[in-house]
Every structure is written in C-alpha cells, then in structure tokens.
C-alpha positions, 0 to 999 in steps of 0.5 A, a space after each residue: 113680284 110685289 111691284 112690277 115695272 114695265 119697260 117699253 120694248 119696241 118690236 115689229 110684227 108683220 101682218 098679212 092683210 088681204 082686205 081692201 082699204 076702204 072706209 070703215 073696214 078696219 074699225 074693229 082692228 083699231 077699236 078706238 073710242 069715238 064718243 063719251 059714255 058718261 058712265 061711272 068708272 071704278 068700283 061701281 057696285 060694292 056689296 059688303 054683305 055678300 062680298 060681291 061687286 062690279 068694276 067698270 074700266 075704260 081700257 080703250 087706251 093702249 098706253 095705260 095699265 089699270 091696277 085694281 086693289 080689291 081690298 081698298 076698292 081702288 083703281 089706279 091708272 098709270 102709263 105703260 112703263 111706269 111703276 105700279 102702285 104700292 098696293 094692287 091685286 091684278 091689272 088690265 091693259 085692254 084685254 090683257 091681264 097681269 097679277 101682283 104675284 098671284 096665281 090663277 085657276 080657270 073654273 068651269 063655273 059661270 056664277 059665283 054660287 057654283 064655284 067649287 071648294 078651294 081645296 079641289 084645285 091642285 097645285 099644278 093647276 095654278 098659273 103664274 104670270 109670265 114675261 112677254 115681249 109680244 103681247 102688250 100692244 102699245 101702238 098700232 098706228 103703223 099696223 098698215 105698214 106691218 109694224 106693231 109696237 109692244 111693251 115688255 111686261 108680265 102677263 097672265 095667260 090664264 086670266 087673259 083667256 077671259 076674252 078670246 080675240 080671233 084676228 084670223 078673220 077681219 073684222 076680228 071675232 071676240 068671244 067671252 069665256 063666261 067663266 069665273 077665274 079664281 086668283 090666289 093672291 100674294 097675301 093668302 086670300 082668294 078672289 073670283 073674277 068674271 068678265 061680263 062685257 068688253 063694250 060700252 052701251 055704244 058698242 065701243 070695245 075696250 070698256 071692261 065690266 068685271 064682276 068679283 067675289 072677294 074674299 072667297 071663303 
C-alpha cells in the first residue's frame, strides 16, 4: 500500500431522527465552517532537537484527504478519489485516518515521555488499515432524507479511535481519547501521535491539532 487511491462509492444510510427541525439544532451534525480563523496550517511547530512538533490541519471539508509526510514536514491536500502523493505517512479526512502501509498501536500514555519501550508491543497488537465502504463520509447534504454518501477507501480503526463521535444523541458527543498512538511506518521507523484538539478558537469542529514525536528512538 505505497500509494492508495480512493474510489468514490455512493451508498445510502438511513438515519432515524426524532428531534424537531428548528433553527440551529443540527449545527453539530454538519459542523460546517462559518468563519475564518487566520491560523497557520501545516507543521506549525518543529523542534529538531527533541524530534517533536505540532501539526494543524483544516479538515472541515468532507471531500478532502490531508496527507502528512513526517520526514519532509509536508501536508498535501487532495480531493477524495484522487491519487495520494508519492511520499506520505498518514492521512486525515475529518476525524478519519489511514496510513501508507503502516500499523498502529494504542498506548496508555498521554505524554511522550511516558511511552514504553518499543519492544514491549507484541506483533498481534499492531493494527493495519482495513478497506471500508461506509466510514468516509463525503456528502451529508441529503442526510435529512436518510441519505449519506461515502467514499470507498482504506481506514485505520486504531488511529481513528483518537476521537470518539457518539451520534446516538443530538447533538453528538465528542470525546478525545487523550492517548498516544504509535505508528510502525513502512520505512522501518516509528512515529508517535496524539490528537490534542479537534476545534479552532471559535469552537468550529474539524480543525485538527496533532502533536507528534518522530522518529521514536
């Protein structure tokens, strides 16, 4: 899986909504951006000495993947369905994630200094990407008619646990795991990621702040 391509797959999902359709009640469902933040995006903090940094991504658009190259310190954004860039390590679509042939382990640590030694992770604990047809939402404009459109693509079920979105209530409940996720990349190196926020200063959801340690030694 050096370069994964996402083919658009349209399917419908029936949603049972019992809430009245009054103004503002579905704001947390759509979470569409309403203002500009003026914040800088990409690798906004890079400390080569400690190998740590911070990535800030505008992932509010359901039709985009954001591909992160940790070594090159680059973020490349492409439409869903387009080819991935030549070099990347992991990617973000809204709160969904996928990797470039990597495997992921969820640690119990919440700070990088508490990460255990790499050797304690058994082989069966590493989680690879899986193919999905009903995870990558690309169009919610017909949601009130019971239709959501999805893209067919790879998705990592472990790394995507960094944010739980509970849609059993309205508005949905968002819960950060606060945990550090270790990635065993396809080039033999390791990276550690922690999602620290999923909103901007205006509380608009979809703005992802990711702290990283790379390479993990």
